[in-house]
mmCIF file of the N, C-alpha and C atoms, coordinates in Angstrom:
data_MODEL
# 
_entry.id   MODEL 
# 
loop_
_atom_site.group_PDB 
_atom_site.id 
_atom_site.type_symbol 
_atom_site.label_atom_id 
_atom_site.label_alt_id 
_atom_site.label_comp_id 
_atom_site.label_asym_id 
_atom_site.label_entity_id 
_atom_site.label_seq_id 
_atom_site.pdbx_PDB_ins_code 
_atom_site.Cartn_x 
_atom_site.Cartn_y 
_atom_site.Cartn_z 
_atom_site.occupancy 
_atom_site.B_iso_or_equiv 
_atom_site.pdbx_formal_charge 
_atom_site.auth_seq_id 
_atom_site.auth_comp_id 
_atom_site.auth_asym_id 
_atom_site.auth_atom_id 
_atom_site.pdbx_PDB_model_num 
ATOM 1   N N  . UNK A 1 1  ? 43.298 113.161 138.997 1.00 0.00 ? 1  UNK A N  1 
ATOM 2   C CA . UNK A 1 1  ? 44.466 112.369 138.854 1.00 0.00 ? 1  UNK A CA 1 
ATOM 3   C C  . UNK A 1 1  ? 44.997 112.858 137.375 1.00 0.00 ? 1  UNK A C  1 
ATOM 4   N N  . UNK A 1 2  ? 46.221 113.035 137.501 1.00 0.00 ? 2  UNK A N  1 
ATOM 5   C CA . UNK A 1 2  ? 46.906 113.556 136.255 1.00 0.00 ? 2  UNK A CA 1 
ATOM 6   C C  . UNK A 1 2  ? 47.379 112.240 135.465 1.00 0.00 ? 2  UNK A C  1 
ATOM 7   N N  . UNK A 1 3  ? 47.202 112.432 134.050 1.00 0.00 ? 3  UNK A N  1 
ATOM 8   C CA . UNK A 1 3  ? 47.545 111.268 133.127 1.00 0.00 ? 3  UNK A CA 1 
ATOM 9   C C  . UNK A 1 3  ? 49.088 111.042 133.285 1.00 0.00 ? 3  UNK A C  1 
ATOM 10  N N  . UNK A 1 4  ? 49.487 109.695 133.104 1.00 0.00 ? 4  UNK A N  1 
ATOM 11  C CA . UNK A 1 4  ? 50.943 109.411 133.226 1.00 0.00 ? 4  UNK A CA 1 
ATOM 12  C C  . UNK A 1 4  ? 51.650 110.155 132.101 1.00 0.00 ? 4  UNK A C  1 
ATOM 13  N N  . UNK A 1 5  ? 51.135 110.347 130.829 1.00 0.00 ? 5  UNK A N  1 
ATOM 14  C CA . UNK A 1 5  ? 51.769 110.945 129.835 1.00 0.00 ? 5  UNK A CA 1 
ATOM 15  C C  . UNK A 1 5  ? 52.334 112.416 130.232 1.00 0.00 ? 5  UNK A C  1 
ATOM 16  N N  . UNK A 1 6  ? 51.511 113.078 131.034 1.00 0.00 ? 6  UNK A N  1 
ATOM 17  C CA . UNK A 1 6  ? 51.771 114.358 131.507 1.00 0.00 ? 6  UNK A CA 1 
ATOM 18  C C  . UNK A 1 6  ? 52.852 114.318 132.503 1.00 0.00 ? 6  UNK A C  1 
ATOM 19  N N  . UNK A 1 7  ? 52.715 113.267 133.484 1.00 0.00 ? 7  UNK A N  1 
ATOM 20  C CA . UNK A 1 7  ? 53.620 113.268 134.759 1.00 0.00 ? 7  UNK A CA 1 
ATOM 21  C C  . UNK A 1 7  ? 55.058 112.935 134.151 1.00 0.00 ? 7  UNK A C  1 
ATOM 22  N N  . UNK A 1 8  ? 55.261 112.218 133.075 1.00 0.00 ? 8  UNK A N  1 
ATOM 23  C CA . UNK A 1 8  ? 56.574 111.763 132.597 1.00 0.00 ? 8  UNK A CA 1 
ATOM 24  C C  . UNK A 1 8  ? 57.220 112.982 132.004 1.00 0.00 ? 8  UNK A C  1 
ATOM 25  N N  . UNK A 1 9  ? 56.539 114.028 131.698 1.00 0.00 ? 9  UNK A N  1 
ATOM 26  C CA . UNK A 1 9  ? 57.203 115.219 131.254 1.00 0.00 ? 9  UNK A CA 1 
ATOM 27  C C  . UNK A 1 9  ? 57.771 116.155 132.267 1.00 0.00 ? 9  UNK A C  1 
ATOM 28  N N  . UNK A 1 10 ? 57.522 115.620 133.552 1.00 0.00 ? 10 UNK A N  1 
ATOM 29  C CA . UNK A 1 10 ? 57.964 116.417 134.756 1.00 0.00 ? 10 UNK A CA 1 
ATOM 30  C C  . UNK A 1 10 ? 58.634 115.362 135.696 1.00 0.00 ? 10 UNK A C  1 
ATOM 31  N N  . UNK A 1 11 ? 59.729 114.775 135.392 1.00 0.00 ? 11 UNK A N  1 
ATOM 32  C CA . UNK A 1 11 ? 60.415 113.809 136.233 1.00 0.00 ? 11 UNK A CA 1 
ATOM 33  C C  . UNK A 1 11 ? 60.974 114.397 137.527 1.00 0.00 ? 11 UNK A C  1 
ATOM 34  N N  . UNK A 1 12 ? 61.055 115.623 137.646 1.00 0.00 ? 12 UNK A N  1 
ATOM 35  C CA . UNK A 1 12 ? 61.633 116.100 138.929 1.00 0.00 ? 12 UNK A CA 1 
ATOM 36  C C  . UNK A 1 12 ? 60.489 116.258 140.025 1.00 0.00 ? 12 UNK A C  1 
ATOM 37  N N  . UNK A 1 13 ? 59.390 116.103 139.716 1.00 0.00 ? 13 UNK A N  1 
ATOM 38  C CA . UNK A 1 13 ? 58.233 116.058 140.790 1.00 0.00 ? 13 UNK A CA 1 
ATOM 39  C C  . UNK A 1 13 ? 58.269 114.736 141.270 1.00 0.00 ? 13 UNK A C  1 
ATOM 40  N N  . UNK A 1 14 ? 58.249 114.562 142.568 1.00 0.00 ? 14 UNK A N  1 
ATOM 41  C CA . UNK A 1 14 ? 58.326 113.122 143.151 1.00 0.00 ? 14 UNK A CA 1 
ATOM 42  C C  . UNK A 1 14 ? 56.865 112.425 143.248 1.00 0.00 ? 14 UNK A C  1 
ATOM 43  N N  . UNK A 1 15 ? 56.407 112.233 142.029 1.00 0.00 ? 15 UNK A N  1 
ATOM 44  C CA . UNK A 1 15 ? 55.164 111.503 141.950 1.00 0.00 ? 15 UNK A CA 1 
ATOM 45  C C  . UNK A 1 15 ? 54.765 110.393 142.922 1.00 0.00 ? 15 UNK A C  1 
ATOM 46  N N  . UNK A 1 16 ? 55.933 109.491 142.991 1.00 0.00 ? 16 UNK A N  1 
ATOM 47  C CA . UNK A 1 16 ? 55.698 108.244 143.889 1.00 0.00 ? 16 UNK A CA 1 
ATOM 48  C C  . UNK A 1 16 ? 55.515 108.613 145.265 1.00 0.00 ? 16 UNK A C  1 
ATOM 49  N N  . UNK A 1 17 ? 56.348 109.614 145.743 1.00 0.00 ? 17 UNK A N  1 
ATOM 50  C CA . UNK A 1 17 ? 56.328 109.977 147.286 1.00 0.00 ? 17 UNK A CA 1 
ATOM 51  C C  . UNK A 1 17 ? 54.962 110.715 147.477 1.00 0.00 ? 17 UNK A C  1 
ATOM 52  N N  . UNK A 1 18 ? 54.414 111.405 146.462 1.00 0.00 ? 18 UNK A N  1 
ATOM 53  C CA . UNK A 1 18 ? 53.174 112.146 146.688 1.00 0.00 ? 18 UNK A CA 1 
ATOM 54  C C  . UNK A 1 18 ? 52.120 111.024 146.742 1.00 0.00 ? 18 UNK A C  1 
ATOM 55  N N  . UNK A 1 19 ? 52.045 110.088 146.040 1.00 0.00 ? 19 UNK A N  1 
ATOM 56  C CA . UNK A 1 19 ? 51.140 108.933 145.977 1.00 0.00 ? 19 UNK A CA 1 
ATOM 57  C C  . UNK A 1 19 ? 51.211 108.245 147.221 1.00 0.00 ? 19 UNK A C  1 
ATOM 58  N N  . UNK A 1 20 ? 52.420 107.931 147.713 1.00 0.00 ? 20 UNK A N  1 
ATOM 59  C CA . UNK A 1 20 ? 52.707 107.206 148.793 1.00 0.00 ? 20 UNK A CA 1 
ATOM 60  C C  . UNK A 1 20 ? 52.166 108.012 150.159 1.00 0.00 ? 20 UNK A C  1 
ATOM 61  N N  . UNK A 1 21 ? 52.470 109.275 150.193 1.00 0.00 ? 21 UNK A N  1 
ATOM 62  C CA . UNK A 1 21 ? 51.846 110.170 151.294 1.00 0.00 ? 21 UNK A CA 1 
ATOM 63  C C  . UNK A 1 21 ? 50.386 110.201 151.209 1.00 0.00 ? 21 UNK A C  1 
ATOM 64  N N  . UNK A 1 22 ? 49.808 110.223 150.091 1.00 0.00 ? 22 UNK A N  1 
ATOM 65  C CA . UNK A 1 22 ? 48.281 110.168 149.955 1.00 0.00 ? 22 UNK A CA 1 
ATOM 66  C C  . UNK A 1 22 ? 47.687 108.866 150.603 1.00 0.00 ? 22 UNK A C  1 
ATOM 67  N N  . UNK A 1 23 ? 48.448 107.692 150.182 1.00 0.00 ? 23 UNK A N  1 
ATOM 68  C CA . UNK A 1 23 ? 48.003 106.412 150.596 1.00 0.00 ? 23 UNK A CA 1 
ATOM 69  C C  . UNK A 1 23 ? 47.984 106.250 152.142 1.00 0.00 ? 23 UNK A C  1 
ATOM 70  N N  . UNK A 1 24 ? 49.179 106.731 152.745 1.00 0.00 ? 24 UNK A N  1 
ATOM 71  C CA . UNK A 1 24 ? 49.259 106.773 154.146 1.00 0.00 ? 24 UNK A CA 1 
ATOM 72  C C  . UNK A 1 24 ? 48.144 107.545 154.804 1.00 0.00 ? 24 UNK A C  1 
ATOM 73  N N  . UNK A 1 25 ? 47.806 108.769 154.314 1.00 0.00 ? 25 UNK A N  1 
ATOM 74  C CA . UNK A 1 25 ? 46.719 109.417 154.782 1.00 0.00 ? 25 UNK A CA 1 
ATOM 75  C C  . UNK A 1 25 ? 45.473 108.852 154.828 1.00 0.00 ? 25 UNK A C  1 
ATOM 76  N N  . UNK A 1 26 ? 45.084 108.350 153.571 1.00 0.00 ? 26 UNK A N  1 
ATOM 77  C CA . UNK A 1 26 ? 43.783 107.751 153.291 1.00 0.00 ? 26 UNK A CA 1 
ATOM 78  C C  . UNK A 1 26 ? 43.620 106.402 154.007 1.00 0.00 ? 26 UNK A C  1 
ATOM 79  N N  . UNK A 1 27 ? 44.615 105.609 153.977 1.00 0.00 ? 27 UNK A N  1 
ATOM 80  C CA . UNK A 1 27 ? 44.513 104.103 154.492 1.00 0.00 ? 27 UNK A CA 1 
ATOM 81  C C  . UNK A 1 27 ? 45.086 104.103 155.881 1.00 0.00 ? 27 UNK A C  1 
ATOM 82  N N  . UNK A 1 28 ? 45.744 105.094 156.264 1.00 0.00 ? 28 UNK A N  1 
ATOM 83  C CA . UNK A 1 28 ? 46.344 105.064 157.805 1.00 0.00 ? 28 UNK A CA 1 
ATOM 84  C C  . UNK A 1 28 ? 47.109 103.912 157.852 1.00 0.00 ? 28 UNK A C  1 
ATOM 85  N N  . UNK A 1 29 ? 48.069 103.538 157.009 1.00 0.00 ? 29 UNK A N  1 
ATOM 86  C CA . UNK A 1 29 ? 48.944 102.336 157.109 1.00 0.00 ? 29 UNK A CA 1 
ATOM 87  C C  . UNK A 1 29 ? 49.868 102.244 158.322 1.00 0.00 ? 29 UNK A C  1 
ATOM 88  N N  . UNK A 1 30 ? 50.177 103.525 158.758 1.00 0.00 ? 30 UNK A N  1 
ATOM 89  C CA . UNK A 1 30 ? 51.133 103.479 159.910 1.00 0.00 ? 30 UNK A CA 1 
ATOM 90  C C  . UNK A 1 30 ? 50.675 103.610 161.217 1.00 0.00 ? 30 UNK A C  1 
ATOM 91  N N  . UNK A 1 31 ? 49.418 103.647 161.432 1.00 0.00 ? 31 UNK A N  1 
ATOM 92  C CA . UNK A 1 31 ? 48.645 103.817 162.681 1.00 0.00 ? 31 UNK A CA 1 
ATOM 93  C C  . UNK A 1 31 ? 48.399 105.435 162.746 1.00 0.00 ? 31 UNK A C  1 
ATOM 94  N N  . UNK A 1 32 ? 48.693 105.866 163.879 1.00 0.00 ? 32 UNK A N  1 
ATOM 95  C CA . UNK A 1 32 ? 48.412 107.271 164.100 1.00 0.00 ? 32 UNK A CA 1 
ATOM 96  C C  . UNK A 1 32 ? 49.101 108.187 163.230 1.00 0.00 ? 32 UNK A C  1 
ATOM 97  N N  . UNK A 1 33 ? 48.424 109.223 162.587 1.00 0.00 ? 33 UNK A N  1 
ATOM 98  C CA . UNK A 1 33 ? 49.070 110.270 161.847 1.00 0.00 ? 33 UNK A CA 1 
ATOM 99  C C  . UNK A 1 33 ? 49.342 111.423 162.509 1.00 0.00 ? 33 UNK A C  1 
ATOM 100 N N  . UNK A 1 34 ? 50.524 111.909 162.603 1.00 0.00 ? 34 UNK A N  1 
ATOM 101 C CA . UNK A 1 34 ? 50.896 113.236 163.184 1.00 0.00 ? 34 UNK A CA 1 
ATOM 102 C C  . UNK A 1 34 ? 50.335 114.310 162.441 1.00 0.00 ? 34 UNK A C  1 
ATOM 103 N N  . UNK A 1 35 ? 49.456 115.064 162.970 1.00 0.00 ? 35 UNK A N  1 
ATOM 104 C CA . UNK A 1 35 ? 48.843 116.146 162.368 1.00 0.00 ? 35 UNK A CA 1 
ATOM 105 C C  . UNK A 1 35 ? 49.922 117.296 162.085 1.00 0.00 ? 35 UNK A C  1 
ATOM 106 N N  . UNK A 1 36 ? 50.865 117.480 162.908 1.00 0.00 ? 36 UNK A N  1 
ATOM 107 C CA . UNK A 1 36 ? 51.927 118.422 162.649 1.00 0.00 ? 36 UNK A CA 1 
ATOM 108 C C  . UNK A 1 36 ? 52.686 118.108 161.394 1.00 0.00 ? 36 UNK A C  1 
ATOM 109 N N  . UNK A 1 37 ? 52.995 116.811 161.265 1.00 0.00 ? 37 UNK A N  1 
ATOM 110 C CA . UNK A 1 37 ? 53.638 116.473 160.054 1.00 0.00 ? 37 UNK A CA 1 
ATOM 111 C C  . UNK A 1 37 ? 52.788 116.810 158.804 1.00 0.00 ? 37 UNK A C  1 
ATOM 112 N N  . UNK A 1 38 ? 51.577 116.522 158.847 1.00 0.00 ? 38 UNK A N  1 
ATOM 113 C CA . UNK A 1 38 ? 50.642 116.651 157.682 1.00 0.00 ? 38 UNK A CA 1 
ATOM 114 C C  . UNK A 1 38 ? 50.701 118.154 157.435 1.00 0.00 ? 38 UNK A C  1 
ATOM 115 N N  . UNK A 1 39 ? 50.482 119.064 158.443 1.00 0.00 ? 39 UNK A N  1 
ATOM 116 C CA . UNK A 1 39 ? 50.529 120.566 158.270 1.00 0.00 ? 39 UNK A CA 1 
ATOM 117 C C  . UNK A 1 39 ? 51.848 120.965 157.726 1.00 0.00 ? 39 UNK A C  1 
ATOM 118 N N  . UNK A 1 40 ? 52.950 120.420 158.126 1.00 0.00 ? 40 UNK A N  1 
ATOM 119 C CA . UNK A 1 40 ? 54.220 120.947 157.602 1.00 0.00 ? 40 UNK A CA 1 
ATOM 120 C C  . UNK A 1 40 ? 54.348 120.540 156.161 1.00 0.00 ? 40 UNK A C  1 
ATOM 121 N N  . UNK A 1 41 ? 53.922 119.400 155.673 1.00 0.00 ? 41 UNK A N  1 
ATOM 122 C CA . UNK A 1 41 ? 54.015 119.047 154.457 1.00 0.00 ? 41 UNK A CA 1 
ATOM 123 C C  . UNK A 1 41 ? 53.069 119.918 153.531 1.00 0.00 ? 41 UNK A C  1 
ATOM 124 N N  . UNK A 1 42 ? 51.878 120.117 153.971 1.00 0.00 ? 42 UNK A N  1 
ATOM 125 C CA . UNK A 1 42 ? 50.865 121.089 153.221 1.00 0.00 ? 42 UNK A CA 1 
ATOM 126 C C  . UNK A 1 42 ? 51.590 122.511 153.299 1.00 0.00 ? 42 UNK A C  1 
ATOM 127 N N  . UNK A 1 43 ? 52.026 123.070 154.302 1.00 0.00 ? 43 UNK A N  1 
ATOM 128 C CA . UNK A 1 43 ? 52.471 124.390 154.315 1.00 0.00 ? 43 UNK A CA 1 
ATOM 129 C C  . UNK A 1 43 ? 53.815 124.539 153.526 1.00 0.00 ? 43 UNK A C  1 
ATOM 130 N N  . UNK A 1 44 ? 54.748 123.439 153.484 1.00 0.00 ? 44 UNK A N  1 
ATOM 131 C CA . UNK A 1 44 ? 55.976 123.700 152.792 1.00 0.00 ? 44 UNK A CA 1 
ATOM 132 C C  . UNK A 1 44 ? 55.947 123.362 151.373 1.00 0.00 ? 44 UNK A C  1 
ATOM 133 N N  . UNK A 1 45 ? 55.223 122.324 151.058 1.00 0.00 ? 45 UNK A N  1 
ATOM 134 C CA . UNK A 1 45 ? 55.209 121.673 149.620 1.00 0.00 ? 45 UNK A CA 1 
ATOM 135 C C  . UNK A 1 45 ? 53.887 121.847 148.752 1.00 0.00 ? 45 UNK A C  1 
ATOM 136 N N  . UNK A 1 46 ? 52.849 121.974 149.357 1.00 0.00 ? 46 UNK A N  1 
ATOM 137 C CA . UNK A 1 46 ? 51.662 122.129 148.651 1.00 0.00 ? 46 UNK A CA 1 
ATOM 138 C C  . UNK A 1 46 ? 51.476 123.323 147.591 1.00 0.00 ? 46 UNK A C  1 
ATOM 139 N N  . UNK A 1 47 ? 51.889 124.582 148.156 1.00 0.00 ? 47 UNK A N  1 
ATOM 140 C CA . UNK A 1 47 ? 51.646 125.738 147.219 1.00 0.00 ? 47 UNK A CA 1 
ATOM 141 C C  . UNK A 1 47 ? 52.367 125.583 146.002 1.00 0.00 ? 47 UNK A C  1 
ATOM 142 N N  . UNK A 1 48 ? 53.693 125.090 146.102 1.00 0.00 ? 48 UNK A N  1 
ATOM 143 C CA . UNK A 1 48 ? 54.575 124.983 144.725 1.00 0.00 ? 48 UNK A CA 1 
ATOM 144 C C  . UNK A 1 48 ? 54.027 123.855 143.874 1.00 0.00 ? 48 UNK A C  1 
ATOM 145 N N  . UNK A 1 49 ? 53.437 122.675 144.640 1.00 0.00 ? 49 UNK A N  1 
ATOM 146 C CA . UNK A 1 49 ? 52.998 121.591 143.813 1.00 0.00 ? 49 UNK A CA 1 
ATOM 147 C C  . UNK A 1 49 ? 51.671 122.063 143.089 1.00 0.00 ? 49 UNK A C  1 
ATOM 148 N N  . UNK A 1 50 ? 50.782 122.712 143.767 1.00 0.00 ? 50 UNK A N  1 
ATOM 149 C CA . UNK A 1 50 ? 49.524 123.314 143.247 1.00 0.00 ? 50 UNK A CA 1 
ATOM 150 C C  . UNK A 1 50 ? 49.810 124.234 142.049 1.00 0.00 ? 50 UNK A C  1 
ATOM 151 N N  . UNK A 1 51 ? 50.830 125.071 142.131 1.00 0.00 ? 51 UNK A N  1 
ATOM 152 C CA . UNK A 1 51 ? 51.098 125.948 141.166 1.00 0.00 ? 51 UNK A CA 1 
ATOM 153 C C  . UNK A 1 51 ? 51.668 125.224 139.746 1.00 0.00 ? 51 UNK A C  1 
ATOM 154 N N  . UNK A 1 52 ? 52.572 124.294 140.077 1.00 0.00 ? 52 UNK A N  1 
ATOM 155 C CA . UNK A 1 52 ? 53.039 123.424 139.027 1.00 0.00 ? 52 UNK A CA 1 
ATOM 156 C C  . UNK A 1 52 ? 52.003 122.606 138.377 1.00 0.00 ? 52 UNK A C  1 
ATOM 157 N N  . UNK A 1 53 ? 51.115 122.115 139.034 1.00 0.00 ? 53 UNK A N  1 
ATOM 158 C CA . UNK A 1 53 ? 50.134 121.207 138.495 1.00 0.00 ? 53 UNK A CA 1 
ATOM 159 C C  . UNK A 1 53 ? 49.097 122.282 137.641 1.00 0.00 ? 53 UNK A C  1 
ATOM 160 N N  . UNK A 1 54 ? 48.773 123.295 138.239 1.00 0.00 ? 54 UNK A N  1 
ATOM 161 C CA . UNK A 1 54 ? 47.957 124.367 137.415 1.00 0.00 ? 54 UNK A CA 1 
ATOM 162 C C  . UNK A 1 54 ? 48.603 124.584 135.985 1.00 0.00 ? 54 UNK A C  1 
ATOM 163 N N  . UNK A 1 55 ? 49.814 124.833 136.047 1.00 0.00 ? 55 UNK A N  1 
ATOM 164 C CA . UNK A 1 55 ? 50.569 125.230 134.860 1.00 0.00 ? 55 UNK A CA 1 
ATOM 165 C C  . UNK A 1 55 ? 50.575 123.878 133.910 1.00 0.00 ? 55 UNK A C  1 
ATOM 166 N N  . UNK A 1 56 ? 50.683 122.801 134.491 1.00 0.00 ? 56 UNK A N  1 
ATOM 167 C CA . UNK A 1 56 ? 50.701 121.461 133.643 1.00 0.00 ? 56 UNK A CA 1 
ATOM 168 C C  . UNK A 1 56 ? 49.346 121.294 132.944 1.00 0.00 ? 56 UNK A C  1 
ATOM 169 N N  . UNK A 1 57 ? 48.326 121.544 133.801 1.00 0.00 ? 57 UNK A N  1 
ATOM 170 C CA . UNK A 1 57 ? 46.853 121.325 133.144 1.00 0.00 ? 57 UNK A CA 1 
ATOM 171 C C  . UNK A 1 57 ? 46.649 122.412 132.200 1.00 0.00 ? 57 UNK A C  1 
ATOM 172 N N  . UNK A 1 58 ? 47.111 123.590 132.492 1.00 0.00 ? 58 UNK A N  1 
ATOM 173 C CA . UNK A 1 58 ? 46.695 124.637 131.519 1.00 0.00 ? 58 UNK A CA 1 
ATOM 174 C C  . UNK A 1 58 ? 47.340 124.542 130.145 1.00 0.00 ? 58 UNK A C  1 
ATOM 175 N N  . UNK A 1 59 ? 48.694 124.037 130.204 1.00 0.00 ? 59 UNK A N  1 
ATOM 176 C CA . UNK A 1 59 ? 49.434 124.071 128.959 1.00 0.00 ? 59 UNK A CA 1 
ATOM 177 C C  . UNK A 1 59 ? 49.503 122.620 128.443 1.00 0.00 ? 59 UNK A C  1 
ATOM 178 N N  . UNK A 1 60 ? 49.476 121.561 129.246 1.00 0.00 ? 60 UNK A N  1 
ATOM 179 C CA . UNK A 1 60 ? 49.373 120.229 128.751 1.00 0.00 ? 60 UNK A CA 1 
ATOM 180 C C  . UNK A 1 60 ? 50.826 119.715 128.586 1.00 0.00 ? 60 UNK A C  1 
ATOM 181 N N  . UNK A 1 61 ? 51.848 120.571 128.182 1.00 0.00 ? 61 UNK A N  1 
ATOM 182 C CA . UNK A 1 61 ? 53.206 120.120 127.986 1.00 0.00 ? 61 UNK A CA 1 
ATOM 183 C C  . UNK A 1 61 ? 54.218 120.904 128.428 1.00 0.00 ? 61 UNK A C  1 
ATOM 184 N N  . UNK A 1 62 ? 54.009 122.272 128.839 1.00 0.00 ? 62 UNK A N  1 
ATOM 185 C CA . UNK A 1 62 ? 54.964 123.141 129.131 1.00 0.00 ? 62 UNK A CA 1 
ATOM 186 C C  . UNK A 1 62 ? 55.653 122.696 130.475 1.00 0.00 ? 62 UNK A C  1 
ATOM 187 N N  . UNK A 1 63 ? 57.007 122.785 130.573 1.00 0.00 ? 63 UNK A N  1 
ATOM 188 C CA . UNK A 1 63 ? 57.697 122.464 131.853 1.00 0.00 ? 63 UNK A CA 1 
ATOM 189 C C  . UNK A 1 63 ? 57.231 123.578 132.911 1.00 0.00 ? 63 UNK A C  1 
ATOM 190 N N  . UNK A 1 64 ? 56.967 122.994 134.100 1.00 0.00 ? 64 UNK A N  1 
ATOM 191 C CA . UNK A 1 64 ? 56.558 123.680 135.158 1.00 0.00 ? 64 UNK A CA 1 
ATOM 192 C C  . UNK A 1 64 ? 57.809 124.239 135.979 1.00 0.00 ? 64 UNK A C  1 
# 
């Protein structure tokens, strides 16, 4: 988990949506989870998010 003090420096990243998606996956709030949707999210968004988070963790304050 990233500290809130670091997340606030990157307001363009949709932190609430990321957390919400995680909650749906973990707790299965909506019933059946469509594996194609999960794959699409992972394929389309995860690489950019991972790169941004690595930069954030490495620098601590640099804009990603």
